[in-house]
Structures are given as C-alpha cells and as structure tokens.
N, CA, C and O atoms as a Tripos MOL2 file, in Angstrom:
@<TRIPOS>MOLECULE
protein
  304   303    76     0     0
PROTEIN
NO_CHARGES

@<TRIPOS>ATOM
      1 N           0.8310   -1.1290    0.0310 N.3       1 MET1
      2 CA          0.0350   -0.0600    0.0150 C.3       1 MET1
      3 C           0.9410    1.2280    0.0440 C.2       1 MET1
      4 O           1.9490    1.3000    0.7460 O.2       1 MET1
      5 N           0.5140    2.2020   -0.7490 N.am      2 SER2
      6 CA          1.2270    3.5130   -0.8580 C.3       2 SER2
      7 C           0.9830    4.4280    0.2770 C.2       2 SER2
      8 O           0.0070    4.2240    0.9990 O.2       2 SER2
      9 N           1.7840    5.4230    0.5000 N.am      3 VAL3
     10 CA          1.6970    6.4610    1.4750 C.3       3 VAL3
     11 C           1.3420    7.7070    0.7860 C.2       3 VAL3
     12 O           1.9450    8.0420   -0.2330 O.2       3 VAL3
     13 N           0.3600    8.4340    1.3060 N.am      4 LEU4
     14 CA         -0.0010    9.7490    0.7030 C.3       4 LEU4
     15 C           0.1390   10.8690    1.7530 C.2       4 LEU4
     16 O          -0.3740   10.7610    2.8670 O.2       4 LEU4
     17 N           0.8420   11.9410    1.3690 N.am      5 THR5
     18 CA          1.0350   13.0310    2.2160 C.3       5 THR5
     19 C           0.4010   14.2400    1.5740 C.2       5 THR5
     20 O           0.6310   14.5200    0.3970 O.2       5 THR5
     21 N          -0.4180   14.9750    2.3640 N.am      6 ILE6
     22 CA         -1.0450   16.1180    1.8130 C.3       6 ILE6
     23 C          -0.5860   17.2840    2.7240 C.2       6 ILE6
     24 O          -0.8390   17.2860    3.9280 O.2       6 ILE6
     25 N           0.0780   18.2450    2.1240 N.am      7 ARG7
     26 CA          0.6880   19.4630    2.7760 C.3       7 ARG7
     27 C          -0.2590   20.6860    2.6920 C.2       7 ARG7
     28 O          -1.0790   20.8410    1.7870 O.2       7 ARG7
     29 N          -0.0800   21.4820    3.6550 N.am      8 ASP8
     30 CA         -0.7150   22.8270    3.6030 C.3       8 ASP8
     31 C          -2.2740   22.7040    3.7180 C.2       8 ASP8
     32 O          -2.9790   23.4270    3.0140 O.2       8 ASP8
     33 N          -2.8130   21.8280    4.5680 N.am      9 VAL9
     34 CA         -4.2110   21.6910    4.7900 C.3       9 VAL9
     35 C          -4.5120   22.6660    5.9220 C.2       9 VAL9
     36 O          -3.9040   22.5890    6.9890 O.2       9 VAL9
     37 N          -5.4760   23.6060    5.6850 N.am     10 PRO10
     38 CA         -5.8390   24.5130    6.7520 C.3      10 PRO10
     39 C          -6.3070   23.7660    8.0090 C.2      10 PRO10
     40 O          -6.8980   22.6880    7.9530 O.2      10 PRO10
     41 N          -5.9930   24.4310    9.1860 N.am     11 GLU11
     42 CA         -6.2600   23.8300   10.4410 C.3      11 GLU11
     43 C          -7.8010   23.7250   10.6710 C.2      11 GLU11
     44 O          -8.2500   22.8110   11.3630 O.2      11 GLU11
     45 N          -8.5860   24.6290   10.1090 N.am     12 ASP12
     46 CA        -10.0290   24.5280   10.3420 C.3      12 ASP12
     47 C         -10.5810   23.3020    9.5800 C.2      12 ASP12
     48 O         -11.5270   22.6550   10.0300 O.2      12 ASP12
     49 N          -9.9900   23.0090    8.4550 N.am     13 GLN13
     50 CA        -10.4440   21.8140    7.5990 C.3      13 GLN13
     51 C         -10.0000   20.5040    8.4020 C.2      13 GLN13
     52 O         -10.7830   19.5580    8.4890 O.2      13 GLN13
     53 N          -8.7410   20.4640    8.9810 N.am     14 ILE14
     54 CA         -8.3550   19.4220    9.7960 C.3      14 ILE14
     55 C          -9.2500   19.1240   11.0450 C.2      14 ILE14
     56 O          -9.5060   17.9740   11.4040 O.2      14 ILE14
     57 N          -9.6860   20.2040   11.6550 N.am     15 ARG15
     58 CA        -10.5970   20.0900   12.7980 C.3      15 ARG15
     59 C         -11.9360   19.4440   12.3740 C.2      15 ARG15
     60 O         -12.4900   18.5850   13.0610 O.2      15 ARG15
     61 N         -12.4260   19.9110   11.1920 N.am     16 VAL16
     62 CA        -13.6890   19.3900   10.7550 C.3      16 VAL16
     63 C         -13.6210   17.8310   10.4780 C.2      16 VAL16
     64 O         -14.4880   17.0480   10.8660 O.2      16 VAL16
     65 N         -12.5230   17.4830    9.7840 N.am     17 LEU17
     66 CA        -12.2950   16.0840    9.4480 C.3      17 LEU17
     67 C         -12.1150   15.2460   10.7020 C.2      17 LEU17
     68 O         -12.6240   14.1270   10.7650 O.2      17 LEU17
     69 N         -11.4310   15.7360   11.6680 N.am     18 LYS18
     70 CA        -11.1560   14.9910   12.8700 C.3      18 LYS18
     71 C         -12.5160   14.7740   13.6240 C.2      18 LYS18
     72 O         -12.7980   13.7030   14.1610 O.2      18 LYS18
     73 N         -13.3190   15.8490   13.6220 N.am     19 THR19
     74 CA        -14.6500   15.7550   14.2600 C.3      19 THR19
     75 C         -15.4980   14.7630   13.5870 C.2      19 THR19
     76 O         -16.1390   13.9430   14.2440 O.2      19 THR19
     77 N         -15.5310   14.8060   12.2130 N.am     20 ARG20
     78 CA        -16.3520   13.8560   11.5430 C.3      20 ARG20
     79 C         -15.7870   12.3640   11.7230 C.2      20 ARG20
     80 O         -16.5660   11.4160   11.8210 O.2      20 ARG20
     81 N         -14.5770   12.2230   11.7570 N.am     21 ALA21
     82 CA        -14.0390   10.9330   12.0020 C.3      21 ALA21
     83 C         -14.3920   10.3850   13.4140 C.2      21 ALA21
     84 O         -14.6790    9.2030   13.6040 O.2      21 ALA21
     85 N         -14.3520   11.3050   14.3620 N.am     22 ALA22
     86 CA        -14.7390   10.8630   15.7630 C.3      22 ALA22
     87 C         -16.2130   10.5410   15.8160 C.2      22 ALA22
     88 O         -16.6120    9.5710   16.4610 O.2      22 ALA22
     89 N         -17.0370   11.3420   15.1440 N.am     23 GLN23
     90 CA        -18.4630   11.0720   15.0530 C.3      23 GLN23
     91 C         -18.7640    9.7490   14.3360 C.2      23 GLN23
     92 O         -19.7820    9.1220   14.6290 O.2      23 GLN23
     93 N         -17.9350    9.3230   13.4360 N.am     24 ALA24
     94 CA        -18.0760    8.0770   12.7620 C.3      24 ALA24
     95 C         -17.4540    6.8810   13.5090 C.2      24 ALA24
     96 O         -17.5900    5.7210   13.1220 O.2      24 ALA24
     97 N         -16.7550    7.2470   14.6180 N.am     25 GLY25
     98 CA        -16.1580    6.2600   15.5770 C.3      25 GLY25
     99 C         -14.8260    5.7200   14.8270 C.2      25 GLY25
    100 O         -14.4680    4.5520   14.9770 O.2      25 GLY25
    101 N         -14.1820    6.5420   14.0940 N.am     26 GLN26
    102 CA        -12.9510    6.1390   13.3190 C.3      26 GLN26
    103 C         -11.8420    7.0530   13.6510 C.2      26 GLN26
    104 O         -12.0350    8.1570   14.1590 O.2      26 GLN26
    105 N         -10.6950    6.5890   13.3630 N.am     27 SER27
    106 CA         -9.4920    7.4120   13.4340 C.3      27 SER27
    107 C          -9.5300    8.3530   12.1690 C.2      27 SER27
    108 O         -10.2570    8.1240   11.2020 O.2      27 SER27
    109 N          -8.6800    9.4300   12.2660 N.am     28 LEU28
    110 CA         -8.6300   10.2410   11.0910 C.3      28 LEU28
    111 C          -8.1150    9.4880    9.8430 C.2      28 LEU28
    112 O          -8.5860    9.6480    8.7170 O.2      28 LEU28
    113 N          -7.1460    8.6860   10.1410 N.am     29 GLN29
    114 CA         -6.5930    7.8370    9.0000 C.3      29 GLN29
    115 C          -7.6060    6.9400    8.4270 C.2      29 GLN29
    116 O          -7.7040    6.8970    7.2010 O.2      29 GLN29
    117 N          -8.3820    6.2110    9.1730 N.am     30 ALA30
    118 CA         -9.4210    5.3450    8.6290 C.3      30 ALA30
    119 C         -10.4640    6.0610    7.9360 C.2      30 ALA30
    120 O         -10.9750    5.6250    6.9040 O.2      30 ALA30
    121 N         -10.8110    7.2190    8.5130 N.am     31 TYR31
    122 CA        -11.8800    8.0700    7.8890 C.3      31 TYR31
    123 C         -11.3760    8.6120    6.5290 C.2      31 TYR31
    124 O         -12.1200    8.6620    5.5500 O.2      31 TYR31
    125 N         -10.1250    9.0050    6.5060 N.am     32 MET32
    126 CA         -9.6550    9.5410    5.1810 C.3      32 MET32
    127 C          -9.4900    8.4450    4.1370 C.2      32 MET32
    128 O          -9.6680    8.6880    2.9440 O.2      32 MET32
    129 N          -9.1570    7.2620    4.5760 N.am     33 GLN33
    130 CA         -8.9530    6.0540    3.6580 C.3      33 GLN33
    131 C         -10.3650    5.7410    3.0460 C.2      33 GLN33
    132 O         -10.5180    5.4980    1.8490 O.2      33 GLN33
    133 N         -11.4000    5.7670    3.9780 N.am     34 GLU34
    134 CA        -12.7230    5.5050    3.3560 C.3      34 GLU34
    135 C         -13.2250    6.6130    2.4580 C.2      34 GLU34
    136 O         -13.9170    6.3430    1.4760 O.2      34 GLU34
    137 N         -12.8890    7.8750    2.7760 N.am     35 LEU35
    138 CA        -13.2820    8.9620    1.9250 C.3      35 LEU35
    139 C         -12.5930    8.9000    0.5880 C.2      35 LEU35
    140 O         -13.2220    9.1460   -0.4410 O.2      35 LEU35
    141 N         -11.3390    8.5840    0.5750 N.am     36 ILE36
    142 CA        -10.6100    8.4090   -0.6730 C.3      36 ILE36
    143 C         -11.0590    7.2140   -1.5150 C.2      36 ILE36
    144 O         -11.1480    7.2840   -2.7410 O.2      36 ILE36
    145 N         -11.3380    6.1140   -0.8070 N.am     37 ALA37
    146 CA        -11.8940    4.9310   -1.5020 C.3      37 ALA37
    147 C         -13.2440    5.1910   -2.1680 C.2      37 ALA37
    148 O         -13.5110    4.8140   -3.3090 O.2      37 ALA37
    149 N         -14.0950    5.8820   -1.3480 N.am     38 ARG38
    150 CA        -15.4020    6.2080   -1.9700 C.3      38 ARG38
    151 C         -15.2750    7.1550   -3.1870 C.2      38 ARG38
    152 O         -16.0110    6.9620   -4.1550 O.2      38 ARG38
    153 N         -14.4130    8.1310   -3.1890 N.am     39 GLU39
    154 CA        -14.2250    8.9910   -4.2890 C.3      39 GLU39
    155 C         -13.5880    8.3480   -5.4190 C.2      39 GLU39
    156 O         -13.9020    8.6890   -6.5590 O.2      39 GLU39
    157 N         -12.6880    7.4150   -5.2020 N.am     40 ALA40
    158 CA        -11.9500    6.7640   -6.2480 C.3      40 ALA40
    159 C         -12.8830    5.7730   -6.9800 C.2      40 ALA40
    160 O         -12.5840    5.4360   -8.1250 O.2      40 ALA40
    161 N         -13.9190    5.3210   -6.4270 N.am     41 THR41
    162 CA        -14.7680    4.3720   -7.0640 C.3      41 THR41
    163 C         -15.9700    5.0610   -7.6440 C.2      41 THR41
    164 O         -16.7650    4.4050   -8.3180 O.2      41 THR41
    165 N         -16.1560    6.3650   -7.4220 N.am     42 LYS42
    166 CA        -17.3160    7.0700   -8.0620 C.3      42 LYS42
    167 C         -16.8470    7.6120   -9.3960 C.2      42 LYS42
    168 O         -15.8560    8.3350   -9.5010 O.2      42 LYS42
    169 N         -17.5950    7.2350  -10.3910 N.am     43 PRO43
    170 CA        -17.1180    7.6950  -11.8640 C.3      43 PRO43
    171 C         -17.3010    9.2750  -12.0040 C.2      43 PRO43
    172 O         -18.1830    9.9080  -11.4230 O.2      43 PRO43
    173 N         -16.3990    9.7900  -12.8050 N.am     44 THR44
    174 CA        -16.4670   11.2110  -13.1100 C.3      44 THR44
    175 C         -17.5840   11.5140  -14.0660 C.2      44 THR44
    176 O         -18.1620   10.5560  -14.5780 O.2      44 THR44
    177 N         -17.9320   12.6650  -14.3490 N.am     45 MET45
    178 CA        -18.9110   13.0230  -15.3740 C.3      45 MET45
    179 C         -18.5070   12.6320  -16.7370 C.2      45 MET45
    180 O         -19.3060   12.1750  -17.5550 O.2      45 MET45
    181 N         -17.1510   12.8330  -16.9870 N.am     46 ARG46
    182 CA        -16.6960   12.4010  -18.2620 C.3      46 ARG46
    183 C         -16.7320   10.8580  -18.4810 C.2      46 ARG46
    184 O         -17.0320   10.3950  -19.5820 O.2      46 ARG46
    185 N         -16.4240   10.0720  -17.4180 N.am     47 GLU47
    186 CA        -16.5760    8.6150  -17.4500 C.3      47 GLU47
    187 C         -18.0420    8.2570  -17.6700 C.2      47 GLU47
    188 O         -18.3450    7.3760  -18.4740 O.2      47 GLU47
    189 N         -18.9570    8.9270  -16.9670 N.am     48 MET48
    190 CA        -20.3440    8.5920  -17.1220 C.3      48 MET48
    191 C         -20.8180    8.9450  -18.5490 C.2      48 MET48
    192 O         -21.5220    8.1500  -19.1720 O.2      48 MET48
    193 N         -20.4520   10.0880  -19.0540 N.am     49 ALA49
    194 CA        -20.8190   10.5030  -20.4130 C.3      49 ALA49
    195 C         -20.3500    9.4860  -21.4600 C.2      49 ALA49
    196 O         -21.0680    9.1290  -22.3950 O.2      49 ALA49
    197 N         -19.0880    9.0340  -21.2480 N.am     50 ALA50
    198 CA        -18.5730    7.9740  -22.1740 C.3      50 ALA50
    199 C         -19.3400    6.6740  -22.0530 C.2      50 ALA50
    200 O         -19.6500    6.0500  -23.0670 O.2      50 ALA50
    201 N         -19.6490    6.2560  -20.8600 N.am     51 ARG51
    202 CA        -20.5210    5.0470  -20.6590 C.3      51 ARG51
    203 C         -21.8470    5.2240  -21.3150 C.2      51 ARG51
    204 O         -22.3390    4.3350  -22.0100 O.2      51 ARG51
    205 N         -22.4360    6.3900  -21.0910 N.am     52 LEU52
    206 CA        -23.8340    6.5390  -21.7660 C.3      52 LEU52
    207 C         -23.6770    6.4720  -23.2340 C.2      52 LEU52
    208 O         -24.5050    5.8560  -23.9050 O.2      52 LEU52
    209 N         -22.6180    7.0970  -23.8000 N.am     53 GLU53
    210 CA        -22.4350    7.0490  -25.3010 C.3      53 GLU53
    211 C         -22.3620    5.6740  -25.7680 C.2      53 GLU53
    212 O         -23.0100    5.3050  -26.7480 O.2      53 GLU53
    213 N         -21.5280    4.8260  -25.0450 N.am     54 ARG54
    214 CA        -21.4100    3.4600  -25.4030 C.3      54 ARG54
    215 C         -22.6830    2.7090  -25.3580 C.2      54 ARG54
    216 O         -23.0490    1.9670  -26.2690 O.2      54 ARG54
    217 N         -23.3780    2.9340  -24.2140 N.am     55 GLU55
    218 CA        -24.7400    2.2670  -24.0510 C.3      55 GLU55
    219 C         -25.7220    2.6960  -25.1320 C.2      55 GLU55
    220 O         -26.5070    1.8700  -25.5970 O.2      55 GLU55
    221 N         -25.7080    3.9300  -25.5390 N.am     56 ALA56
    222 CA        -26.6240    4.3740  -26.5060 C.3      56 ALA56
    223 C         -26.2930    3.8030  -27.8200 C.2      56 ALA56
    224 O         -27.2050    3.5610  -28.6120 O.2      56 ALA56
    225 N         -24.9660    3.5470  -28.1430 N.am     57 ALA57
    226 CA        -24.5920    3.0880  -29.4500 C.3      57 ALA57
    227 C         -24.8610    1.5230  -29.4770 C.2      57 ALA57
    228 O         -24.9300    0.9440  -30.5610 O.2      57 ALA57
    229 N         -24.9980    0.9010  -28.3800 N.am     58 ALA58
    230 CA        -25.2490   -0.5830  -28.3020 C.3      58 ALA58
    231 C         -26.6510   -0.8140  -28.8420 C.2      58 ALA58
    232 O         -27.5630    0.0030  -28.7130 O.2      58 ALA58
    233 N         -26.7590   -1.9920  -29.4580 N.am     59 GLU59
    234 CA        -28.0010   -2.3990  -29.9590 C.3      59 GLU59
    235 C         -28.5090   -3.5470  -29.0440 C.2      59 GLU59
    236 O         -27.8370   -4.5600  -28.8500 O.2      59 GLU59
    237 N         -29.7170   -3.3380  -28.5000 N.am     60 TYR60
    238 CA        -30.3080   -4.4520  -27.6450 C.3      60 TYR60
    239 C         -31.5420   -4.9410  -28.2640 C.2      60 TYR60
    240 O         -32.3160   -4.2260  -28.9010 O.2      60 TYR60
    241 N         -31.6950   -6.2580  -28.0340 N.am     61 THR61
    242 CA        -32.9080   -6.9240  -28.5440 C.3      61 THR61
    243 C         -33.8680   -7.0240  -27.4780 C.2      61 THR61
    244 O         -33.5730   -6.8190  -26.3010 O.2      61 THR61
    245 N         -35.0770   -7.3550  -27.9040 N.am     62 THR62
    246 CA        -36.1340   -7.4840  -26.8170 C.3      62 THR62
    247 C         -35.7490   -8.5480  -25.8750 C.2      62 THR62
    248 O         -36.0230   -8.4090  -24.6830 O.2      62 THR62
    249 N         -35.1160   -9.6360  -26.3160 N.am     63 ASP63
    250 CA        -34.7100  -10.6790  -25.4560 C.3      63 ASP63
    251 C         -33.6590  -10.2350  -24.4470 C.2      63 ASP63
    252 O         -33.6730  -10.7220  -23.3170 O.2      63 ASP63
    253 N         -32.6970   -9.2810  -24.8240 N.am     64 ASP64
    254 CA        -31.6810   -8.6650  -23.9630 C.3      64 ASP64
    255 C         -32.4680   -7.9490  -22.8020 C.2      64 ASP64
    256 O         -32.2010   -8.1460  -21.6170 O.2      64 ASP64
    257 N         -33.4380   -7.1220  -23.2280 N.am     65 VAL65
    258 CA        -34.1640   -6.3100  -22.1750 C.3      65 VAL65
    259 C         -34.8900   -7.2520  -21.1940 C.2      65 VAL65
    260 O         -34.7780   -7.0980  -19.9780 O.2      65 VAL65
    261 N         -35.5920   -8.1730  -21.7130 N.am     66 LEU66
    262 CA        -36.3130   -9.1160  -20.8890 C.3      66 LEU66
    263 C         -35.4230   -9.8960  -19.9050 C.2      66 LEU66
    264 O         -35.7790  -10.1540  -18.7550 O.2      66 LEU66
    265 N         -34.2200  -10.2610  -20.4480 N.am     67 ALA67
    266 CA        -33.2770  -11.0110  -19.6250 C.3      67 ALA67
    267 C         -32.7560  -10.0650  -18.4610 C.2      67 ALA67
    268 O         -32.5630  -10.5150  -17.3320 O.2      67 ALA67
    269 N         -32.5440   -8.7890  -18.7720 N.am     68 ALA68
    270 CA        -32.1310   -7.8930  -17.7770 C.3      68 ALA68
    271 C         -33.1180   -7.6510  -16.7310 C.2      68 ALA68
    272 O         -32.7820   -7.4890  -15.5580 O.2      68 ALA68
    273 N         -34.4270   -7.6210  -17.1620 N.am     69 ILE69
    274 CA        -35.5110   -7.4650  -16.1540 C.3      69 ILE69
    275 C         -35.5850   -8.6510  -15.2340 C.2      69 ILE69
    276 O         -35.7340   -8.5380  -14.0170 O.2      69 ILE69
    277 N         -35.4720   -9.8010  -15.8750 N.am     70 ASP70
    278 CA        -35.5170  -11.0590  -15.0230 C.3      70 ASP70
    279 C         -34.3440  -11.1200  -14.1110 C.2      70 ASP70
    280 O         -34.4950  -11.5410  -12.9640 O.2      70 ASP70
    281 N         -33.2160  -10.7380  -14.5360 N.am     71 GLU71
    282 CA        -31.9580  -10.7400  -13.6810 C.3      71 GLU71
    283 C         -32.2230   -9.7540  -12.5230 C.2      71 GLU71
    284 O         -31.8620  -10.0940  -11.3960 O.2      71 GLU71
    285 N         -32.7890   -8.6320  -12.6970 N.am     72 GLY72
    286 CA        -33.0870   -7.6570  -11.7230 C.3      72 GLY72
    287 C         -34.0690   -8.1480  -10.6770 C.2      72 GLY72
    288 O         -33.9680   -7.8230   -9.4940 O.2      72 GLY72
    289 N         -35.0330   -8.9510  -11.1520 N.am     73 ARG73
    290 CA        -36.0500   -9.4600  -10.3410 C.3      73 ARG73
    291 C         -35.4820  -10.5010   -9.3580 C.2      73 ARG73
    292 O         -35.8310  -10.5730   -8.1800 O.2      73 ARG73
    293 N         -34.5720  -11.3050   -9.9540 N.am     74 LEU74
    294 CA        -33.9040  -12.3610   -9.1120 C.3      74 LEU74
    295 C         -33.0410  -11.7590   -7.9140 C.2      74 LEU74
    296 O         -32.8810  -12.3910   -6.8700 O.2      74 LEU74
    297 N         -32.5180  -10.5460   -8.1270 N.am     75 GLY75
    298 CA        -31.7620   -9.9280   -7.1340 C.3      75 GLY75
    299 C         -32.4890   -9.2930   -6.0240 C.2      75 GLY75
    300 O         -31.8480   -8.7830   -5.1050 O.2      75 GLY75
    301 N         -33.8300   -9.2810   -6.0330 N.am     76 ARG76
    302 CA        -34.6110   -8.7740   -4.9870 C.3      76 ARG76
    303 C         -34.6530   -9.5790   -3.7910 C.2      76 ARG76
    304 O         -35.3150   -9.2090   -2.8210 O.2      76 ARG76
@<TRIPOS>BOND
     1     1     2 1
     2     2     3 1
     3     3     4 2
     4     3     5 am
     5     5     6 1
     6     6     7 1
     7     7     8 2
     8     7     9 am
     9     9    10 1
    10    10    11 1
    11    11    12 2
    12    11    13 am
    13    13    14 1
    14    14    15 1
    15    15    16 2
    16    15    17 am
    17    17    18 1
    18    18    19 1
    19    19    20 2
    20    19    21 am
    21    21    22 1
    22    22    23 1
    23    23    24 2
    24    23    25 am
    25    25    26 1
    26    26    27 1
    27    27    28 2
    28    27    29 am
    29    29    30 1
    30    30    31 1
    31    31    32 2
    32    31    33 am
    33    33    34 1
    34    34    35 1
    35    35    36 2
    36    35    37 am
    37    37    38 1
    38    38    39 1
    39    39    40 2
    40    39    41 am
    41    41    42 1
    42    42    43 1
    43    43    44 2
    44    43    45 am
    45    45    46 1
    46    46    47 1
    47    47    48 2
    48    47    49 am
    49    49    50 1
    50    50    51 1
    51    51    52 2
    52    51    53 am
    53    53    54 1
    54    54    55 1
    55    55    56 2
    56    55    57 am
    57    57    58 1
    58    58    59 1
    59    59    60 2
    60    59    61 am
    61    61    62 1
    62    62    63 1
    63    63    64 2
    64    63    65 am
    65    65    66 1
    66    66    67 1
    67    67    68 2
    68    67    69 am
    69    69    70 1
    70    70    71 1
    71    71    72 2
    72    71    73 am
    73    73    74 1
    74    74    75 1
    75    75    76 2
    76    75    77 am
    77    77    78 1
    78    78    79 1
    79    79    80 2
    80    79    81 am
    81    81    82 1
    82    82    83 1
    83    83    84 2
    84    83    85 am
    85    85    86 1
    86    86    87 1
    87    87    88 2
    88    87    89 am
    89    89    90 1
    90    90    91 1
    91    91    92 2
    92    91    93 am
    93    93    94 1
    94    94    95 1
    95    95    96 2
    96    95    97 am
    97    97    98 1
    98    98    99 1
    99    99   100 2
   100    99   101 am
   101   101   102 1
   102   102   103 1
   103   103   104 2
   104   103   105 am
   105   105   106 1
   106   106   107 1
   107   107   108 2
   108   107   109 am
   109   109   110 1
   110   110   111 1
   111   111   112 2
   112   111   113 am
   113   113   114 1
   114   114   115 1
   115   115   116 2
   116   115   117 am
   117   117   118 1
   118   118   119 1
   119   119   120 2
   120   119   121 am
   121   121   122 1
   122   122   123 1
   123   123   124 2
   124   123   125 am
   125   125   126 1
   126   126   127 1
   127   127   128 2
   128   127   129 am
   129   129   130 1
   130   130   131 1
   131   131   132 2
   132   131   133 am
   133   133   134 1
   134   134   135 1
   135   135   136 2
   136   135   137 am
   137   137   138 1
   138   138   139 1
   139   139   140 2
   140   139   141 am
   141   141   142 1
   142   142   143 1
   143   143   144 2
   144   143   145 am
   145   145   146 1
   146   146   147 1
   147   147   148 2
   148   147   149 am
   149   149   150 1
   150   150   151 1
   151   151   152 2
   152   151   153 am
   153   153   154 1
   154   154   155 1
   155   155   156 2
   156   155   157 am
   157   157   158 1
   158   158   159 1
   159   159   160 2
   160   159   161 am
   161   161   162 1
   162   162   163 1
   163   163   164 2
   164   163   165 am
   165   165   166 1
   166   166   167 1
   167   167   168 2
   168   167   169 am
   169   169   170 1
   170   170   171 1
   171   171   172 2
   172   171   173 am
   173   173   174 1
   174   174   175 1
   175   175   176 2
   176   175   177 am
   177   177   178 1
   178   178   179 1
   179   179   180 2
   180   179   181 am
   181   181   182 1
   182   182   183 1
   183   183   184 2
   184   183   185 am
   185   185   186 1
   186   186   187 1
   187   187   188 2
   188   187   189 am
   189   189   190 1
   190   190   191 1
   191   191   192 2
   192   191   193 am
   193   193   194 1
   194   194   195 1
   195   195   196 2
   196   195   197 am
   197   197   198 1
   198   198   199 1
   199   199   200 2
   200   199   201 am
   201   201   202 1
   202   202   203 1
   203   203   204 2
   204   203   205 am
   205   205   206 1
   206   206   207 1
   207   207   208 2
   208   207   209 am
   209   209   210 1
   210   210   211 1
   211   211   212 2
   212   211   213 am
   213   213   214 1
   214   214   215 1
   215   215   216 2
   216   215   217 am
   217   217   218 1
   218   218   219 1
   219   219   220 2
   220   219   221 am
   221   221   222 1
   222   222   223 1
   223   223   224 2
   224   223   225 am
   225   225   226 1
   226   226   227 1
   227   227   228 2
   228   227   229 am
   229   229   230 1
   230   230   231 1
   231   231   232 2
   232   231   233 am
   233   233   234 1
   234   234   235 1
   235   235   236 2
   236   235   237 am
   237   237   238 1
   238   238   239 1
   239   239   240 2
   240   239   241 am
   241   241   242 1
   242   242   243 1
   243   243   244 2
   244   243   245 am
   245   245   246 1
   246   246   247 1
   247   247   248 2
   248   247   249 am
   249   249   250 1
   250   250   251 1
   251   251   252 2
   252   251   253 am
   253   253   254 1
   254   254   255 1
   255   255   256 2
   256   255   257 am
   257   257   258 1
   258   258   259 1
   259   259   260 2
   260   259   261 am
   261   261   262 1
   262   262   263 1
   263   263   264 2
   264   263   265 am
   265   265   266 1
   266   266   267 1
   267   267   268 2
   268   267   269 am
   269   269   270 1
   270   270   271 1
   271   271   272 2
   272   271   273 am
   273   273   274 1
   274   274   275 1
   275   275   276 2
   276   275   277 am
   277   277   278 1
   278   278   279 1
   279   279   280 2
   280   279   281 am
   281   281   282 1
   282   282   283 1
   283   283   284 2
   284   283   285 am
   285   285   286 1
   286   286   287 1
   287   287   288 2
   288   287   289 am
   289   289   290 1
   290   290   291 1
   291   291   292 2
   292   291   293 am
   293   293   294 1
   294   294   295 1
   295   295   296 2
   296   295   297 am
   297   297   298 1
   298   298   299 1
   299   299   300 2
   300   299   301 am
   301   301   302 1
   302   302   303 1
   303   303   304 2
@<TRIPOS>SUBSTRUCTURE
     1 MET1         2 RESIDUE 1 A MET
     2 SER2         6 RESIDUE 1 A SER
     3 VAL3        10 RESIDUE 1 A VAL
     4 LEU4        14 RESIDUE 1 A LEU
     5 THR5        18 RESIDUE 1 A THR
     6 ILE6        22 RESIDUE 1 A ILE
     7 ARG7        26 RESIDUE 1 A ARG
     8 ASP8        30 RESIDUE 1 A ASP
     9 VAL9        34 RESIDUE 1 A VAL
    10 PRO10       38 RESIDUE 1 A PRO
    11 GLU11       42 RESIDUE 1 A GLU
    12 ASP12       46 RESIDUE 1 A ASP
    13 GLN13       50 RESIDUE 1 A GLN
    14 ILE14       54 RESIDUE 1 A ILE
    15 ARG15       58 RESIDUE 1 A ARG
    16 VAL16       62 RESIDUE 1 A VAL
    17 LEU17       66 RESIDUE 1 A LEU
    18 LYS18       70 RESIDUE 1 A LYS
    19 THR19       74 RESIDUE 1 A THR
    20 ARG20       78 RESIDUE 1 A ARG
    21 ALA21       82 RESIDUE 1 A ALA
    22 ALA22       86 RESIDUE 1 A ALA
    23 GLN23       90 RESIDUE 1 A GLN
    24 ALA24       94 RESIDUE 1 A ALA
    25 GLY25       98 RESIDUE 1 A GLY
    26 GLN26      102 RESIDUE 1 A GLN
    27 SER27      106 RESIDUE 1 A SER
    28 LEU28      110 RESIDUE 1 A LEU
    29 GLN29      114 RESIDUE 1 A GLN
    30 ALA30      118 RESIDUE 1 A ALA
    31 TYR31      122 RESIDUE 1 A TYR
    32 MET32      126 RESIDUE 1 A MET
    33 GLN33      130 RESIDUE 1 A GLN
    34 GLU34      134 RESIDUE 1 A GLU
    35 LEU35      138 RESIDUE 1 A LEU
    36 ILE36      142 RESIDUE 1 A ILE
    37 ALA37      146 RESIDUE 1 A ALA
    38 ARG38      150 RESIDUE 1 A ARG
    39 GLU39      154 RESIDUE 1 A GLU
    40 ALA40      158 RESIDUE 1 A ALA
    41 THR41      162 RESIDUE 1 A THR
    42 LYS42      166 RESIDUE 1 A LYS
    43 PRO43      170 RESIDUE 1 A PRO
    44 THR44      174 RESIDUE 1 A THR
    45 MET45      178 RESIDUE 1 A MET
    46 ARG46      182 RESIDUE 1 A ARG
    47 GLU47      186 RESIDUE 1 A GLU
    48 MET48      190 RESIDUE 1 A MET
    49 ALA49      194 RESIDUE 1 A ALA
    50 ALA50      198 RESIDUE 1 A ALA
    51 ARG51      202 RESIDUE 1 A ARG
    52 LEU52      206 RESIDUE 1 A LEU
    53 GLU53      210 RESIDUE 1 A GLU
    54 ARG54      214 RESIDUE 1 A ARG
    55 GLU55      218 RESIDUE 1 A GLU
    56 ALA56      222 RESIDUE 1 A ALA
    57 ALA57      226 RESIDUE 1 A ALA
    58 ALA58      230 RESIDUE 1 A ALA
    59 GLU59      234 RESIDUE 1 A GLU
    60 TYR60      238 RESIDUE 1 A TYR
    61 THR61      242 RESIDUE 1 A THR
    62 THR62      246 RESIDUE 1 A THR
    63 ASP63      250 RESIDUE 1 A ASP
    64 ASP64      254 RESIDUE 1 A ASP
    65 VAL65      258 RESIDUE 1 A VAL
    66 LEU66      262 RESIDUE 1 A LEU
    67 ALA67      266 RESIDUE 1 A ALA
    68 ALA68      270 RESIDUE 1 A ALA
    69 ILE69      274 RESIDUE 1 A ILE
    70 ASP70      278 RESIDUE 1 A ASP
    71 GLU71      282 RESIDUE 1 A GLU
    72 GLY72      286 RESIDUE 1 A GLY
    73 ARG73      290 RESIDUE 1 A ARG
    74 LEU74      294 RESIDUE 1 A LEU
    75 GLY75      298 RESIDUE 1 A GLY
    76 ARG76      302 RESIDUE 1 A ARG
C-alpha cells in the first residue's frame, strides 16, 4: 500500500475532518482512507458520459431487455 502526504491543509479543515472521524467512530486515518476509496470508485462526469455514449450506441434486442428485467427481479 502506498503512502499519501497532503501538505498545507488549513487547520479549520483538519478540525472538521477530525470531528467527522470521531463522530463516525474512526481514526482520522481510517476516515480519510474511506473517503478516498469512496471518491476513487465514483465515476467522473466524463466517465459517465462515455459510458452513456457506449450504451446508446449498443443495440439491444427484446430478449436482452427481458433477460435484464428477469435478472433484476432475481436480485430482490
């Protein structure tokens, strides 16, 4: 695992993050790791637009749509 250092973070922002970490019952390090992981897994607008373009260009049959509906229902 890599080490990440962030310099020149204002004290008021550090206080807010420490408070939020404490409220979540986490250390500041654990809280920040979770925050970074959440951000890293969230697609950007550009990534979403590219995905939507690919999806729009794809051709789906009625059977594809019905299979997706059935799959979604099984997940309930």
